[in-house]
C-alpha positions in Angstrom: 19.0 -79.6 127.4 22.7 -79.7 127.4 25.1 -81.0 124.8 25.4 -84.5 126.3 21.7 -85.1 126.5 21.3 -83.9 122.9 23.9 -86.4 121.7 22.3 -89.2 123.6 18.8 -88.4 122.3 20.2 -88.1 118.8 22.0 -91.4 119.1 18.8 -93.1 120.4 16.7 -91.7 117.6 19.3 -92.8 115.0 19.5 -96.3 116.5 15.7 -96.6 116.5 15.6 -95.4 112.8 18.3 -98.0 112.0 16.5 -100.7 113.8 13.2 -99.9 112.1 14.8 -99.8 108.7 16.6 -103.1 109.3 13.4 -104.8 110.6 11.5 -103.5 107.5 14.2 -104.8 105.2 14.2 -108.2 106.9 10.4 -108.4 106.8 10.3 -107.5 103.1 13.1 -109.9 102.3 11.4 -112.7 104.1 8.1 -112.3 102.2 9.5 -111.6 98.8 12.3 -114.3 98.9 12.3 -116.4 95.7 13.6 -120.0 96.1 15.1 -122.2 93.4 12.0 -124.3 93.3 9.9 -121.2 92.7 12.2 -120.2 89.8 11.9 -123.8 88.4 8.1 -123.6 88.8 8.0 -120.3 87.0 10.1 -121.7 84.2 7.8 -124.6 83.8 4.8 -122.3 83.8 6.4 -120.1 81.2 7.1 -123.1 79.0 3.6 -124.4 79.4 2.2 -121.0 78.5 4.4 -120.8 75.5 3.2 -124.2 74.3 -0.4 -123.3 74.9 0.0 -120.1 72.9 1.6 -122.1 70.0 -1.3 -124.6 70.2 -3.8 -121.8 70.2 -2.1 -120.2 67.1 -2.2 -123.5 65.3 -5.8 -124.0 66.1 -6.7 -120.5 64.9 -4.8 -121.1 61.7 -6.6 -124.5 61.2 -10.0 -122.9 61.8 -9.3 -120.1 59.4 -8.2 -122.6 56.7 -11.3 -124.7 57.4 -13.6 -121.7 57.3 -12.1 -120.7 53.9 -12.6 -124.2 52.6 -16.2 -124.3 53.8 -16.9 -120.9 52.4 -15.6 -122.0 49.1 -17.7 -125.1 49.1 -20.8 -123.1 50.1 -20.2 -120.7 47.2 -19.8 -123.6 44.8 -23.0 -125.2 46.1 -24.9 -122.0 45.8 -23.7 -121.6 42.2 -24.7 -125.2 41.4 -28.1 -124.6 43.0 -28.6 -121.4 40.9 -27.7 -123.3 37.8 -30.0 -126.2 38.7 -32.9 -123.8 39.5 -32.3 -122.0 36.2 -32.3 -125.3 34.3 -35.5 -126.3 36.1 -37.1 -123.0 35.2 -36.2 -123.4 31.6 -37.5 -127.0 31.6 -40.8 -125.9 33.1 -41.1 -123.2 30.4 -40.4 -125.7 27.7 -43.0 -128.1 29.2 -45.6 -125.3 29.3 -44.8 -124.4 25.7 -45.2 -128.1 24.6 -48.5 -128.4 26.5 -49.8 -125.2 25.0 -48.8 -126.4 21.5 -50.3 -129.8 22.2 -53.5 -128.2 23.4 -53.6 -126.0 20.3 -53.1 -129.0 18.0 -55.9 -131.0 19.7 -58.2 -128.0 19.5 -57.9 -127.9 15.7 
């Protein structure tokens, strides 16, 4: 292969490499192109996501507050129940003592 043939073959190889690179760039640009409407849609979606996250955070905060209130009420109810049960136990003991005294008085 002489010098002229080498230059022509090299030129053809470089031209094919350039053509393949340009075609690849064009193909990628065509499929990854972002239009203004796409950007607008992305902005709307980002705003909606932000609002949804804020709503979720508010709901979580409300549920935590409500859970704390209900836990407090439950604790109070349990304390009242224990006090009522203790009072009932004492009243039953007094009633038993009075019955046993009354039974002792009638026996005499």
